[in-house]
C-alpha positions in Angstrom: 27.3 -69.0 99.4 29.7 -67.3 101.8 29.6 -63.6 102.3 32.3 -61.9 100.3 32.0 -64.4 97.4 31.2 -63.0 94.1 27.7 -64.0 92.9 27.7 -65.7 89.6 25.7 -63.8 87.0 24.4 -64.2 83.4 23.5 -61.6 80.9 20.6 -62.2 78.5 18.9 -59.5 76.4 20.8 -56.7 78.1 19.7 -57.8 81.6 21.8 -59.3 84.3 20.5 -62.3 86.2 22.0 -63.6 89.4 19.8 -66.8 89.6 19.0 -69.1 86.7 15.4 -69.4 88.0 15.0 -65.7 87.6 16.1 -65.9 84.0 13.9 -68.8 83.3 10.8 -67.3 84.9 11.5 -64.0 83.1 11.4 -65.9 79.8 8.6 -68.3 80.4 6.8 -67.0 83.5 3.4 -65.4 83.6 0.0 -66.9 82.8 0.3 -67.6 79.1 3.9 -68.0 77.9 4.4 -71.5 79.2 1.0 -72.5 77.8 1.9 -71.1 74.4 5.2 -72.8 74.4 3.6 -76.1 75.5 1.3 -76.1 72.5 4.1 -75.2 70.1 6.0 -78.3 71.3 3.9 -80.3 68.9 4.8 -78.2 65.9 4.1 -74.8 64.3 0.7 -73.2 64.7 -1.2 -70.3 63.3 -2.6 -67.6 65.6 -6.1 -69.0 65.1 -5.0 -72.5 66.1 -3.5 -71.2 69.3 -6.7 -69.3 70.0 -8.7 -72.5 69.7 -6.2 -74.4 72.0 -6.2 -71.5 74.5 -9.8 -70.1 74.4 -9.4 -68.2 77.7 -6.7 -65.8 76.3 -7.8 -62.6 74.5 -6.6 -61.9 71.1 -4.6 -58.9 72.3 -2.9 -60.8 75.2 -2.0 -63.7 72.8 -0.5 -61.3 70.4 1.5 -59.5 73.1 2.8 -62.8 74.5 3.8 -64.1 71.1 5.7 -60.9 70.4 7.5 -61.2 73.8 8.4 -64.8 73.1 9.7 -63.8 69.7 11.8 -61.0 71.2 13.2 -63.3 73.7 14.3 -65.8 71.0 12.0 -68.6 72.0 9.7 -68.6 68.9 10.0 -67.6 65.3 7.2 -65.8 63.4 7.0 -66.7 59.7 4.9 -64.7 57.3 3.9 -66.3 54.0 2.3 -64.3 51.2 2.4 -60.8 49.9 -1.2 -59.7 50.1 -3.8 -60.2 52.9 -4.8 -62.6 54.1 -1.3 -63.5 55.1 -0.4 -66.8 56.5 1.5 -66.4 59.7 3.0 -69.4 61.5 4.7 -69.6 64.9 7.4 -72.2 65.6 9.8 -72.9 68.5 13.4 -71.9 68.0 16.2 -74.3 69.2 16.2 -72.3 72.4 12.4 -72.7 72.7 12.7 -76.4 72.1 15.1 -76.7 75.1 12.4 -75.7 77.5 10.2 -78.7 76.3 11.4 -81.2 78.9 10.7 -78.7 81.7 7.3 -77.9 80.4 6.4 -81.6 80.1 7.5 -82.2 83.7 5.3 -79.2 84.8 2.4 -80.7 82.9 2.9 -84.1 84.7 3.1 -82.3 88.0 0.0 -80.3 87.2 -1.9 -83.5 86.3 -1.0 -85.0 89.7 -2.0 -82.0 91.8 
């Protein structure tokens, strides 16, 4: 990019990004978001199923990361039932499904390291 050129930008969730990698990493970066999304690629899961698949994550951290992914539009949280115990399922949105090929490539890369 030459000096004086306008930098392309994109707005998402009231934040401006000047690099698509910055946007992607904001949405799926960190220790657990990509892992959660990876496991949701195979279909909807309950909180307890995710805990079994990711035993290193604490309940509080998993809960926080699921809320962030929901706020960012990558997953949907569906609650079934009126009285406890409620059945809560997490599922990828169409936007969340789009990250699947990138996560699969990261997985392959991680296996080869």
